[in-house]
N, C-alpha and C positions, 0 to 999 in steps of 0.2 A: 704497301704491303703490311707495314707495322700497324696502321690504323685498322686494316681488315682483321689482323690477328687479334688486336685488342678487342674488337667488336665480338669476334667468335668466343674469346675467353670470357667476356662479360655475360654473353648469353648462356654459356655453359655453367657459370657460377650461379645464375638465376634459375636454372632449369629445375633444381630440386624444390625451392620454395614455391615456384609457380605451379609445379605439378601438384604440390600439396593443396594449393588454393583451388585448382581446377578439378581435383579429384573428388569433390563432393564432401558432404558432411558425414560425421560419424553417426552411427545409429543411436537414436535417443534412448537412453536407459534411465528409468526412474524407479527409485525405491522411496515411496511417498510416506513421509512422517508428518504431514501437515493436516491430517484428518480432513482431506478434501478442501482445505482453505485455498490451495494453489492448484490450478488445473489448466487443461488445454495447452500443454507444453509442446513446443517445437523449436528446432534450431534453424537459423537462417544465416545467410551470408550477406554482408552489407559493405559498401565502400566506406572506408574510414579515412582515406587520405590518398596521396599520390607520391610516387617515387620518381625522381628525376635522375636519369643516367646520362652518360656522356653522349650517346647517340639516340636515345629514345626514352620514353617515360612509360610507367605502368601504374595501374590503380592498386591501392593497398586495401586488401579485404580483411574483414574481421568476422568472427562468429558471434552470433547474438542468440540469447535465450528469450523466446517469446512465450507469453502465457497470460493467465488472469489470476488476480487475487479476488476472492469472492466472500460474501457475507450476507447477513439477513438483517433487515430493518423492521422493527415491529413497534407497537405501542405497549402500554403497561399491561394490557390484557392479552398480549400475544398475537394481536391482529396485524397482518402485514401492512406496511405503509409504503405507498408509491410516491416516486418523485423526489426522494431525499438524495442529495449528492454526497459522495465520499471521495476525497482526494488523497493523494500520496505526496508527501514532501520528503525527497531523499536526502540523506546526509551526504553532502558533497565534500566533506572535509578530507575524505580519502581520495588519493589521486586516481585518475582513470586508468585505462589499460596501458600497460608499459610500452616502451618504444620497441622498434623492430630490431632484427639482428644487425650486428656490426657491418657497416657498409665497407666494401672493398675500395681499392684505389681508383676504380673506374666508375664508382657510383657515389651519389650523395642523396640522402633521404630528406624529404621535405616534412618538417614537423611543426610548421607554423600554426596549423589548426589541428593539433593532435588531440584536443579535448573532445571526448565522446559524450554526447547527450544521453542522459538516462531518461528514457521515454516512458511516461505514465499517462494514460488517458483516464480522466475522471469517470467514476462509475455512478450510475443513477438507478435507484431501486425501481423494480418493475411491479406489476400488480401482485406478485407473490412476495414482495419485499426483498427480492434477491438483487444484489448489485455485483457487477464484475468490473474490476479495474485492469485494463490491458497494459502490459509492460513489455518492453524490449530492452534487454540488458546485455552489455558486452561480456563475453566469456574471456577471462584473463587467467593464463596458466591453468586451463581446464576447470576453472571455478567461477561461480558467481557468488559474491559475498557482499550483501548490501544492507545497510541500516537506514531507517527512516521512521516516519510516523504517519499514521492514518488520521485525517482530519474529517470529522463527521458534520455534515451540513454546515460548512464554514460561514455561510452568509445568513444564518437564521436570524440574527439580531437586526440586520439591515432589512431583511424581508418583513419582519414584524413592524419596523418603523415605516416602510414604504407601503405595505399592503394591509397592515393591521392584523396580520396573522402569520404564523410560522411554526415549524416544528423545532422545538428546542431539544437538542440531544442530551440524554442523561450523562453521557461521557463525551467531552468535546474532542479529545484526541487520544491516541494510544501509540506507543513506540512499537516497532517490530524489527525483526532481522530475517532476511530471506537468504538462504544458502543452498547452492546446488553444486555438486561435483560431477563432472562429465565422465570421469573414469569409473567411479563406483555407482553413479546414478542416485546418490544420496540427496534427498530433497527435504529441507526443513524450513518451517515458518514459525518463528519463536512466539508469536502472539497467540496462535491457536484460534479455533473457531469461536466467535463471540456473537451474541445476539444484542444488537444496539437498540435501546429503547428510547423513543421520543414521545413528547407530549405536545398537544396543540396549545399555543399561547396567543393571547390578544383577542381572539374571537371576532375581530373586525367591527364590532359595535354597530351592526346593521349595514355596513358598507358592502360586505360580501358575506356569503353564507359561511357558516361555521366549518372549520376543518373537521374531517372525521378522525376518530381515534379517541382514546380515553386519557384522562389526566392521572397524575400520581395520586394514590389513595390518600384520603385525609387521615390525620392522626386519630387513632382509636380512642373513644371515650373522652372527647374534648369537652371540658367543663364549660357551661354557659357563663356569660358575664354576670358577676354579682352573686353567682351561686356558690354556696359553701362547698368545699371539696367533699366528694362522695364518701360517706362513711365516717366523716370527721366527728360528728357528735356521738355516733355509735361507738367509735373507738374510745372516747372518754367514758362513756357509760359502761362499756365492757371492762375498762381498766379498774373500776372500783366496785364492780358487781359482786365480787367475792367477799367484800367486807360488809358487816352489818352496822353501818354508821347510823346513828340516830335511832337504833332499836334497843 
């Protein structure tokens, strides 16, 4: 009789949290301050662990924010460049989602594998130069607050060594902060929209055809070797022109 009573009491205590999990997700509200840098947002439920109770076990669910970080890859002339990879390295110094509610005397929560992976799929620029990095991030206390950095074409140097050609990014990496509040819908991406410029290097030396795209412009009015600086003699001549020496 006592065991049956304990079981009923444990189920009653779990009814509220389980009802919250099964009741579905909140309606997604977005107030976008990212200038379209972050898009395609949705909320999903995922299994994040397991709870072991005295007579049964349940799965532990978490809310995740899914979406895309997007940008454009071009050359120095503004032409879109296809096939350039962009990756995200998240800052994992901040602890992941917090632990669950306090367990009662009839239950014990399993936290052995409580670390939640921050999922980022690399983006590759298409024929229009557009790349999209898909992410899936845990919502903790109704917020997503993540810092990290974007890495542009991380293997360009190795590509040049192996293939004889590669796109070298003008900017190798840039830090960012992604923030979302589920209550207010406030969405911010601290880096903002950027156009990343690359230039072809190596040229392949006949092994493969040259990469499309333009290189960085040459410095203007570059003097030829052995030539005197432009206007050098003229400057000396003008300096003394106002004096009637030798007249």
